[in-house]
All heavy atoms as an XYZ file, in Angstrom:
682
protein
N       0.847     -1.170      0.000
C       0.000      0.000      0.000
C       0.892      1.233      0.000
O       1.830      1.326      0.779
C      -0.867     -0.032      1.260
C      -2.217      0.513      1.082
S      -3.120      0.129      2.599
C      -4.490      1.092      2.354
N       0.561      2.151     -0.847
C       1.404      3.329     -0.961
C       1.209      4.252      0.230
O       0.218      4.150      0.968
C       1.098      4.065     -2.264
O      -0.176      4.657     -2.183
N       2.132      5.144      0.350
C       2.102      6.083      1.478
C       0.871      6.979      1.392
O       0.214      7.253      2.394
C       3.387      6.905      1.430
C       3.559      7.795      2.590
C       4.915      8.464      2.504
N       5.254      9.023      3.766
C       6.162      9.931      3.936
N       6.867     10.353      2.902
N       6.419     10.394      5.118
N       0.534      7.428      0.209
C      -0.630      8.305      0.044
C      -1.925      7.544      0.328
O      -2.877      8.098      0.896
C      -0.653      8.919     -1.355
O      -0.751      7.916     -2.342
N      -1.993      6.268     -0.035
C      -3.182      5.461      0.256
C      -3.363      5.306      1.760
O      -4.479      5.400      2.283
C      -3.062      4.074     -0.374
O      -3.005      4.153     -1.764
N      -2.262      5.059      2.470
C      -2.321      4.942      3.928
C      -2.775      6.259      4.555
O      -3.573      6.265      5.502
C      -0.959      4.527      4.480
C      -0.578      3.114      4.167
C       0.789      2.791      4.732
C       1.230      1.390      4.330
N       2.570      1.074      4.844
N      -2.277      7.346      4.015
C      -2.647      8.671      4.531
C      -4.128      8.938      4.315
O      -4.831      9.401      5.230
C      -1.790      9.749      3.857
C      -2.036     11.179      4.310
C      -1.678     11.341      5.782
C      -1.221     12.127      3.459
N      -4.622      8.624      3.126
C      -6.032      8.835      2.822
C      -6.899      7.933      3.707
O      -7.922      8.360      4.244
C      -6.314      8.575      1.320
C      -7.810      8.519      1.041
C      -5.658      9.645      0.466
N      -6.503      6.673      3.853
C      -7.246      5.750      4.706
C      -7.254      6.236      6.154
O      -8.309      6.266      6.809
C      -6.638      4.341      4.635
C      -7.304      3.289      5.524
C      -8.752      3.094      5.124
C      -6.535      1.980      5.462
N      -6.119      6.635      6.664
C      -6.032      7.144      8.033
C      -6.874      8.389      8.222
O      -7.588      8.533      9.221
N      -6.822      9.279      7.254
C      -7.613     10.511      7.315
C      -9.106     10.200      7.283
O      -9.889     10.788      8.049
C      -7.219     11.442      6.165
C      -7.873     12.817      6.139
C      -7.551     13.579      7.417
C      -7.410     13.586      4.918
N      -9.505      9.268      6.443
C     -10.929      8.919      6.361
C     -11.401      8.248      7.647
O     -12.520      8.482      8.104
C     -11.208      8.035      5.145
O     -10.608      6.770      5.303
N     -10.550      7.421      8.267
C     -10.903      6.805      9.549
C     -11.061      7.874     10.626
O     -12.020      7.857     11.409
C      -9.851      5.741      9.959
C     -10.037      5.312     11.403
C      -9.912      4.535      9.036
N     -10.145      8.816     10.662
C     -10.213      9.901     11.657
C     -11.471     10.738     11.439
O     -12.202     11.051     12.398
C      -8.940     10.771     11.599
C      -9.121     12.047     12.396
C      -7.741      9.985     12.096
N     -11.755     11.104     10.195
C     -12.945     11.920      9.907
C     -14.236     11.161     10.219
O     -15.181     11.730     10.765
C     -12.931     12.381      8.451
C     -11.881     13.427      8.103
C     -11.899     13.731      6.615
C     -12.103     14.697      8.902
N     -14.260      9.868      9.882
C     -15.448      9.057     10.177
C     -15.666      8.952     11.685
O     -16.788      9.116     12.178
C     -15.307      7.656      9.564
O     -15.128      7.771      8.151
C     -16.519      6.804      9.862
N     -14.594      8.705     12.414
C     -14.686      8.600     13.870
C     -15.146      9.935     14.466
O     -16.011      9.964     15.352
C     -13.327      8.187     14.471
O     -12.914      6.952     13.880
C     -13.408      8.026     15.972
N     -14.598     11.020     13.957
C     -14.985     12.345     14.455
C     -16.450     12.631     14.141
O     -17.185     13.190     14.974
C     -14.091     13.417     13.845
N     -16.905     12.231     12.964
C     -18.303     12.450     12.590
C     -19.237     11.646     13.482
O     -20.247     12.167     13.983
C     -18.523     12.058     11.110
O     -17.660     12.836     10.292
C     -19.961     12.279     10.694
N     -18.908     10.373     13.687
C     -19.741      9.521     14.545
C     -19.774     10.080     15.970
O     -20.837     10.166     16.602
C     -19.227      8.062     14.529
C     -19.909      7.232     15.611
C     -19.444      7.439     13.163
N     -18.626     10.482     16.479
C     -18.569     11.047     17.831
C     -19.362     12.353     17.909
O     -20.093     12.590     18.879
C     -17.113     11.286     18.241
N     -19.240     13.183     16.880
C     -19.989     14.445     16.860
C     -21.488     14.223     16.842
O     -22.240     14.892     17.560
N     -21.940     13.278     16.021
C     -23.367     12.964     15.959
C     -23.844     12.415     17.305
O     -24.909     12.785     17.796
C     -23.648     11.961     14.813
C     -25.061     11.401     14.919
C     -23.433     12.619     13.465
N     -23.044     11.557     17.901
C     -23.393     10.989     19.201
C     -23.546     12.099     20.260
O     -24.524     12.122     21.012
C     -22.333      9.984     19.638
C     -22.574      9.400     20.985
N     -23.595      8.514     21.254
C     -21.933      9.597     22.173
C     -23.579      8.193     22.527
N     -22.571      8.835     23.113
N     -22.601     13.006     20.306
C     -22.667     14.105     21.278
C     -23.865     15.007     21.016
O     -24.543     15.442     21.952
C     -21.373     14.907     21.249
C     -20.133     14.191     21.796
C     -18.888     15.050     21.590
C     -20.311     13.852     23.261
N     -24.132     15.272     19.740
C     -25.284     16.124     19.394
C     -26.584     15.449     19.821
O     -27.478     16.109     20.368
C     -25.276     16.381     17.885
C     -26.427     17.190     17.381
C     -26.346     18.617     17.851
C     -27.424     19.427     17.158
N     -28.025     20.390     18.034
N     -26.702     14.143     19.594
C     -27.900     13.427     20.015
C     -28.051     13.453     21.534
O     -29.150     13.611     22.054
C     -27.852     11.974     19.531
C     -28.109     11.812     18.059
C     -27.979     10.373     17.605
O     -27.380      9.541     18.294
N     -28.538     10.078     16.434
N     -26.956     13.313     22.241
C     -27.003     13.354     23.705
C     -27.483     14.727     24.176
O     -28.319     14.830     25.081
C     -25.621     13.055     24.280
C     -25.639     12.989     25.808
C     -24.278     12.792     26.401
N     -23.733     11.477     26.020
C     -22.519     11.082     26.352
N     -21.721     11.883     27.042
N     -22.095      9.891     26.003
N     -26.958     15.792     23.563
C     -27.390     17.143     23.932
C     -28.870     17.338     23.623
O     -29.604     17.928     24.424
C     -26.569     18.189     23.170
C     -25.144     18.317     23.628
C     -24.352     19.262     22.733
O     -24.758     19.581     21.613
N     -23.212     19.710     23.234
N     -29.303     16.860     22.458
C     -30.710     16.993     22.079
C     -31.621     16.251     23.052
O     -32.674     16.763     23.449
C     -30.944     16.470     20.657
C     -30.322     17.368     19.595
O     -29.965     18.523     19.926
O     -30.190     16.908     18.436
N     -31.225     15.039     23.444
C     -32.024     14.266     24.407
C     -32.095     14.986     25.752
O     -33.158     15.047     26.378
C     -31.447     12.868     24.592
C     -31.862     11.887     23.519
C     -31.556     10.449     23.913
N     -30.152     10.238     24.244
C     -29.213      9.837     23.392
N     -29.523      9.615     22.140
N     -27.975      9.658     23.788
N     -30.978     15.552     26.184
C     -30.965     16.266     27.469
C     -31.844     17.509     27.401
O     -32.587     17.806     28.339
C     -29.533     16.641     27.862
C     -29.436     17.246     29.237
C     -29.938     16.308     30.328
O     -29.626     15.129     30.331
N     -30.743     16.831     31.235
N     -31.769     18.223     26.279
C     -32.616     19.405     26.115
C     -34.089     19.013     26.106
O     -34.931     19.712     26.675
C     -32.254     20.123     24.809
C     -31.687     21.481     25.051
C     -31.539     22.390     23.851
N     -31.714     21.834     22.541
C     -30.729     21.534     21.702
N     -29.493     21.712     22.034
N     -30.993     21.051     20.503
N     -34.388     17.894     25.470
C     -35.766     17.409     25.440
C     -36.234     17.044     26.850
O     -37.337     17.422     27.259
C     -35.873     16.195     24.516
C     -37.263     15.610     24.317
C     -38.192     16.636     23.690
C     -37.180     14.374     23.438
N     -35.393     16.340     27.603
C     -35.740     15.998     28.990
C     -35.973     17.261     29.814
O     -36.927     17.346     30.586
C     -34.625     15.181     29.630
C     -34.654     13.734     29.292
C     -33.651     12.944     30.154
N     -33.328     11.693     29.497
C     -32.186     11.424     28.886
N     -31.209     12.304     28.874
N     -32.002     10.279     28.297
N     -35.079     18.226     29.668
C     -35.227     19.486     30.416
C     -36.529     20.182     30.050
O     -37.221     20.725     30.915
C     -34.043     20.415     30.142
C     -32.740     19.888     30.700
O     -32.773     18.964     31.545
O     -31.671     20.392     30.278
N     -36.865     20.153     28.755
C     -38.122     20.771     28.316
C     -39.330     20.077     28.901
O     -40.294     20.720     29.328
N     -39.295     18.755     28.949
C     -40.407     17.994     29.521
C     -40.538     18.306     31.008
O     -41.645     18.525     31.519
C     -40.205     16.473     29.286
C     -41.188     15.662     30.106
C     -40.326     16.141     27.809
N     -39.414     18.360     31.699
C     -39.441     18.673     33.140
C     -40.007     20.073     33.357
O     -40.841     20.285     34.246
C     -38.032     18.532     33.742
C     -37.639     17.049     33.781
C     -37.962     19.138     35.138
C     -36.191     16.794     34.128
N     -39.571     21.039     32.539
C     -40.107     22.402     32.667
C     -41.606     22.429     32.410
O     -42.359     23.123     33.101
C     -39.395     23.351     31.704
C     -38.103     23.903     32.216
C     -37.609     25.089     31.391
N     -37.558     24.807     29.966
C     -36.534     24.247     29.321
N     -35.463     23.897     29.991
N     -36.575     24.042     28.020
N     -42.058     21.668     31.398
C     -43.488     21.628     31.103
C     -44.279     21.035     32.266
O     -45.343     21.532     32.621
C     -43.752     20.808     29.836
C     -43.355     21.546     28.567
O     -43.108     22.768     28.643
O     -43.277     20.894     27.508
N     -43.754     19.971     32.863
C     -44.436     19.351     34.009
C     -44.490     20.333     35.176
O     -45.532     20.484     35.829
C     -43.742     18.033     34.401
C     -43.968     16.986     33.322
C     -44.239     17.534     35.752
C     -43.134     15.726     33.495
N     -43.381     21.027     35.431
C     -43.363     22.017     36.517
C     -44.355     23.133     36.236
O     -45.063     23.592     37.137
C     -41.955     22.583     36.691
C     -40.972     21.594     37.273
C     -39.535     22.093     37.237
O     -39.247     23.107     36.559
O     -38.683     21.450     37.882
N     -44.416     23.576     34.984
C     -45.350     24.641     34.604
C     -46.791     24.170     34.801
O     -47.637     24.928     35.313
C     -45.105     25.033     33.142
C     -45.797     26.302     32.721
C     -45.454     26.718     31.292
N     -44.020     26.860     31.104
C     -43.308     26.232     30.155
N     -43.883     25.419     29.305
N     -42.019     26.429     30.043
N     -47.084     22.935     34.407
C     -48.432     22.400     34.603
C     -48.779     22.317     36.079
O     -49.905     22.642     36.484
C     -48.550     21.020     33.961
C     -48.564     21.036     32.457
C     -48.511     19.634     31.853
O     -48.397     18.645     32.573
N     -48.578     19.561     30.534
N     -47.818     21.888     36.904
C     -48.071     21.802     38.345
C     -48.310     23.178     38.942
O     -49.194     23.343     39.798
C     -46.900     21.110     39.052
C     -46.848     19.625     38.752
O     -47.847     19.030     38.367
N     -45.685     19.024     38.919
N     -47.524     24.182     38.503
C     -47.751     25.548     38.995
C     -49.124     26.053     38.570
O     -49.829     26.704     39.352
C     -46.665     26.492     38.472
C     -45.364     26.414     39.220
C     -44.437     27.578     38.890
N     -44.214     27.770     37.481
C     -43.251     27.182     36.757
N     -42.412     26.352     37.336
N     -43.117     27.430     35.476
N     -49.520     25.733     37.334
C     -50.823     26.170     36.842
C     -51.943     25.539     37.664
O     -52.896     26.229     38.055
C     -50.976     25.794     35.366
C     -52.259     26.281     34.753
C     -52.311     25.948     33.275
C     -53.612     26.438     32.665
N     -53.691     26.142     31.239
N     -51.827     24.228     37.952
C     -52.835     23.560     38.780
C     -52.908     24.189     40.162
O     -53.995     24.409     40.700
C     -52.514     22.065     38.906
C     -52.779     21.269     37.659
C     -52.379     19.819     37.861
C     -52.494     19.022     36.571
N     -52.023     17.632     36.740
N     -51.738     24.474     40.743
C     -51.704     25.089     42.075
C     -52.323     26.488     42.042
O     -53.079     26.866     42.943
C     -50.255     25.149     42.584
C     -50.105     25.777     43.942
C     -50.751     25.005     45.068
O     -51.161     23.840     44.874
O     -50.880     25.585     46.166
N     -52.020     27.250     40.993
C     -52.591     28.592     40.869
C     -54.110     28.526     40.713
O     -54.834     29.348     41.293
C     -51.973     29.330     39.691
C     -50.555     29.767     39.958
O     -50.125     29.824     41.105
N     -49.805     30.053     38.908
N     -54.590     27.552     39.958
C     -56.041     27.398     39.792
C     -56.686     27.017     41.121
O     -57.747     27.537     41.479
C     -56.343     26.355     38.689
C     -55.966     26.929     37.320
C     -57.807     25.935     38.717
C     -56.003     25.928     36.180
N     -56.030     26.128     41.876
C     -56.557     25.737     43.185
C     -56.613     26.949     44.124
O     -57.623     27.189     44.793
C     -55.687     24.641     43.797
C     -56.226     24.090     45.108
C     -55.235     23.147     45.779
N     -54.029     23.821     46.233
C     -53.939     24.588     47.315
N     -54.994     24.795     48.064
N     -52.803     25.151     47.659
N     -55.510     27.733     44.128
C     -55.477     28.917     44.987
C     -56.521     29.940     44.556
O     -57.152     30.595     45.398
C     -54.079     29.541     44.962
C     -52.979     28.739     45.657
C     -51.614     29.365     45.394
C     -53.247     28.640     47.139
N     -56.714     30.082     43.260
C     -57.722     31.015     42.764
C     -59.115     30.579     43.219
O     -59.933     31.412     43.626
C     -57.652     31.098     41.237
C     -58.616     32.068     40.570
C     -58.371     33.491     41.069
C     -58.457     31.996     39.064
N     -59.367     29.273     43.174
C     -60.654     28.764     43.657
C     -60.855     29.073     45.132
O     -61.947     29.480     45.542
N     -59.799     28.891     45.915
C     -59.892     29.218     47.348
C     -60.156     30.703     47.548
O     -60.966     31.085     48.401
C     -58.603     28.823     48.063
C     -58.435     27.351     48.278
C     -57.152     27.012     49.022
O     -56.503     27.928     49.570
O     -56.788     25.821     49.044
N     -59.489     31.532     46.768
C     -59.689     32.975     46.891
C     -61.106     33.371     46.516
O     -61.707     34.244     47.153
C     -58.689     33.729     46.020
C     -57.274     33.681     46.547
C     -56.284     34.371     45.620
O     -56.597     34.691     44.482
N     -55.076     34.584     46.113
N     -61.656     32.726     45.509
C     -63.034     33.026     45.106
C     -63.996     32.666     46.236
O     -64.897     33.447     46.575
C     -63.388     32.268     43.801
C     -62.629     32.885     42.629
C     -64.884     32.279     43.550
C     -62.701     32.077     41.342
N     -63.795     31.508     46.834
C     -64.659     31.083     47.945
C     -64.528     32.049     49.118
O     -65.533     32.477     49.700
C     -64.301     29.641     48.375
C     -64.715     28.659     47.289
C     -64.968     29.289     49.707
C     -64.178     27.255     47.491
N     -63.294     32.428     49.460
C     -63.090     33.359     50.573
C     -63.694     34.725     50.268
O     -64.259     35.369     51.158
C     -61.592     33.494     50.870
C     -60.929     32.262     51.493
C     -59.420     32.455     51.562
C     -61.501     31.985     52.859
N     -63.591     35.179     49.024
C     -64.179     36.462     48.642
C     -65.696     36.410     48.782
O     -66.316     37.355     49.293
C     -63.788     36.821     47.190
O     -62.370     36.904     47.106
C     -64.400     38.133     46.766
N     -66.288     35.300     48.342
C     -67.741     35.159     48.467
C     -68.156     35.146     49.936
O     -69.159     35.775     50.308
C     -68.205     33.878     47.774
C     -68.109     33.952     46.267
C     -68.350     32.607     45.577
O     -68.430     31.565     46.285
O     -68.434     32.605     44.345
N     -67.382     34.465     50.773
C     -67.689     34.438     52.209
C     -67.559     35.834     52.812
O     -68.393     36.257     53.617
C     -66.763     33.464     52.932
C     -67.027     32.022     52.612
C     -65.987     31.087     53.220
O     -64.980     31.525     53.765
N     -66.239     29.791     53.123
N     -66.512     36.554     52.415
C     -66.312     37.903     52.932
C     -67.453     38.824     52.504
O     -67.970     39.598     53.321
C     -64.976     38.455     52.433
C     -64.628     39.878     52.840
C     -64.501     39.989     54.351
C     -63.347     40.334     52.170
N     -67.843     38.731     51.254
C     -68.950     39.567     50.778
C     -70.249     39.229     51.497
O     -71.031     40.126     51.838
C     -69.108     39.418     49.263
C     -67.982     40.075     48.485
C     -68.032     39.792     46.993
O     -68.843     38.929     46.562
O     -67.251     40.416     46.266
N     -70.486     37.941     51.751
C     -71.695     37.538     52.479
C     -71.650     38.083     53.907
O     -72.658     38.575     54.428
C     -71.819     36.016     52.482
N     -70.479     38.021     54.536
C     -70.331     38.534     55.897
C     -70.544     40.048     55.932
O     -71.207     40.573     56.841
C     -68.936     38.173     56.429
C     -68.736     38.475     57.891
C     -69.634     37.650     58.789
O     -69.965     36.505     58.453
O     -70.017     38.185     59.845
N     -70.005     40.734     54.962
C     -70.211     42.194     54.892
C     -71.685     42.521     54.711
O     -72.209     43.467     55.311
C     -69.416     42.789     53.727
C     -67.963     42.930     53.994
C     -67.276     43.583     52.812
N     -65.843     43.674     53.010
C     -64.971     43.943     52.062
N     -65.398     44.145     50.827
N     -63.689     44.018     52.332
N     -72.342     41.752     53.857
C     -73.770     41.981     53.623
C     -74.565     41.771     54.919
O     -75.448     42.566     55.245
C     -74.268     41.022     52.526
C     -75.684     41.257     52.097
C     -75.884     42.576     51.376
O     -74.938     43.065     50.750
O     -77.009     43.110     51.464
N     -74.220     40.746     55.666
C     -74.879     40.504     56.954
C     -74.654     41.664     57.906
O     -75.567     42.101     58.609
C     -74.352     39.218     57.588
C     -74.858     37.958     56.971
C     -74.270     36.756     57.701
C     -74.568     35.460     56.993
N     -73.932     34.313     57.654
N     -73.412     42.158     57.931
C     -73.102     43.271     58.837
C     -73.869     44.527     58.437
O     -74.383     45.250     59.297
C     -71.599     43.543     58.839
C     -70.790     42.453     59.520
S     -69.013     42.704     59.397
C     -68.812     44.194     60.344
N     -73.970     44.786     57.137
C     -74.721     45.952     56.682
C     -76.199     45.814     57.016
O     -76.840     46.781     57.443
C     -74.533     46.149     55.173
C     -73.167     46.644     54.725
C     -73.081     46.646     53.199
C     -72.882     48.028     55.273
N     -76.749     44.623     56.842
C     -78.154     44.403     57.187
C     -78.373     44.578     58.688
O     -79.368     45.169     59.118
C     -78.600     43.009     56.738
C     -78.754     42.796     55.232
C     -79.065     41.334     54.934
C     -79.850     43.699     54.687
N     -77.446     44.067     59.471
C     -77.557     44.207     60.925
C     -77.480     45.676     61.318
O     -78.222     46.126     62.202
C     -76.451     43.411     61.607
N     -76.611     46.434     60.669
C     -76.500     47.869     60.956
C     -77.793     48.590     60.608
O     -78.277     49.432     61.359
C     -75.359     48.464     60.122
C     -74.239     49.023     60.893
C     -73.257     49.670     59.932
C     -71.911     49.795     60.578
N     -70.933     50.394     59.671
N     -78.357     48.253     59.454
C     -79.600     48.881     59.005
C     -80.738     48.555     59.975
O     -81.550     49.414     60.316
C     -79.987     48.420     57.595
C     -79.110     49.065     56.524
O     -78.428     50.068     56.850
O     -79.125     48.581     55.380
N     -80.778     47.315     60.451
C     -81.810     46.931     61.405
C     -81.673     47.693     62.695
O     -82.665     48.124     63.281
C     -81.759     45.415     61.664
C     -82.254     44.512     60.529
C     -82.052     43.044     60.895
C     -83.723     44.797     60.247
N     -80.439     47.873     63.165
C     -80.226     48.640     64.394
C     -80.649     50.079     64.228
O     -81.240     50.680     65.126
C     -78.744     48.569     64.816
C     -78.362     47.260     65.431
C     -76.925     47.299     65.899
C     -76.519     45.965     66.486
N     -75.135     45.971     66.948
N     -80.358     50.671     63.057
C     -80.756     52.059     62.796
C     -82.288     52.190     62.823
O     -82.820     53.128     63.370
C     -80.226     52.535     61.443
C     -78.768     52.888     61.455
C     -78.360     53.394     60.090
C     -76.855     53.682     60.054
N     -76.443     54.147     58.729
N     -82.965     51.222     62.206
C     -84.417     51.282     62.159
C     -85.023     51.012     63.528
O     -86.055     51.565     63.880
C     -84.978     50.268     61.140
C     -84.674     50.633     59.721
N     -84.942     51.879     59.187
C     -84.134     49.919     58.699
C     -84.586     51.925     57.932
N     -84.066     50.736     57.593
N     -84.363     50.172     64.318
C     -84.874     49.882     65.660
C     -84.700     51.083     66.580
O     -85.502     51.289     67.486
C     -84.137     48.677     66.263
C     -84.560     47.362     65.587
O     -85.629     47.345     64.937
O     -83.818     46.367     65.727
N     -83.654     51.876     66.364
C     -83.409     53.034     67.205
C     -84.354     54.174     66.904
O     -84.569     55.034     67.739
C     -81.952     53.504     67.052
C     -80.879     52.528     67.547
C     -79.502     53.092     67.210
C     -81.009     52.318     69.044
N     -84.930     54.181     65.770
C     -85.841     55.282     65.371
C     -87.166     55.151     65.974
O     -87.817     54.624     66.583
C     -85.998     55.334     63.851
C     -84.752     55.851     63.176
C     -85.003     55.964     61.704
C     -83.774     56.455     60.987
N     -83.946     56.563     59.587
């Protein structure tokens, strides 16, 4: 085998190995990015569920507060009318 043939063969082996390694690393990075994205999406969904739950609690508390205020106003009005 001539010297130039050996050089070309060696160069092609090095380039092929580098290409395979590069593709492997790129796939690993892509998989990790995909995993990170899925984890972020799950966290976002959990935060959204928690926010919806808290909003529901706030709505219930607001309704209770408004009902209590209405009772207090009615009681005040009754006292005013009773004093007259």
